[in-house]
N, C-alpha and C positions, 0 to 999 in steps of 0.2 A: 544128341541128347535133348536139345531144345524142341526138336520135332516130336519127339515122345511126350515131353511135358505138355506141349500144346495139344496134342490128341488126347492125352489124359484128362486134362482139364475140360476139353470140349465133350468128351464122352460122359464125365461126371455131370455137366451141366445139362446134358440131354436126358439122362436118368433122373436127375433132380426135377427137371420140367415134367416129366411124366409121372413119377412116382413121388415126388417130394411133398413135404408138409412145411408150413411156416412155423419157425421158432422165433421166439423173442426173448433177447437177453439184454439187459440194461438199455432198453428202449430201442434197440437195433433189431430189425426182423430180417432173418434170411430164410432161403429155403433149403432144407437138409432131409435125409432120409430117416424117418421116425420109425422105430420098430418097437412093439410091445410084445410081451411074452404071449404065446399061443396056447390053445388047448392041447395041441400035440406035445408041446414042450413039457406040459404038466404031466401027461402020461409018461413021457420019456424020462424026465428028470426025477419024478417022485419027490422025496424029501428035499432036494436041492432046489426045486421049483420056487421062485420068488416072484409072485404075481405083481408086485410094485416096482421091479426093476425093469426099466426100458432104456433104449439107446437112441442117440441122435447123431448121425454121421454127417460130417460137413467138410467142405474143402478148407485147405489152409489159409486161403487169402481172406477168409471170413473170421470174425471174432478172434483176432490174433491175441487178445489179452485173456481169453478165457481159460486157457490151460495153465498159465502162470499163476493166475488168481486162484484157481481151484488147489493147484500143487502147493500153494502158500497156506492153505487151510481155511481160506475164506468160505463162508456159507453162501453160495450162489444159487439163485433161482432162474429157471428157464420155463417159459410157457409154450406149450405146443397144443393145439387144438383146444384152446381155451382151458387147459389144465396145467396147474402149477407143479413143477418137479424141483427138487434139490439135484443139483449136479454133484455126484459123489466122487468122480474121477473122470479125467480126460486122457485117452491114450492115443498115441500116434500110431498109425498103421505102417506097415513094412514099407510102402511106397514114399513115406516121409511126407507126404502132402494132403493126407487125409487124416481126420481126427474122429474119434468116437467119444462122445460124452455119455457116461453112464449116468442114467438118471434114476431117482426114486421118488415115488409120489409123495408130494407134500400133504401131510395130514391136515384134515380140515378141522377148524376149530368148533 
């Protein structure tokens, strides 16, 4: 099992280095996979389309305190590409080592 875990982590790091974006939470910057809604999704989802909902996928050895903080109801901000988002929820993927933070664009004052 340790071999698979090592390969999984290595594969995630390679994908992050090619496609990743920097995210900053609580002063700590990491690279993760940022995803914004697309025009195709707007066409496909219709009324269910939410243009302000984004996702930031990251590996479990980073930001270990983010999920518990969000689960407790804290209002958490995450900055990606100089844009500030609220973290609405954090879900653990089936592999147990990858997390997806669901983001909503923070309204500007």
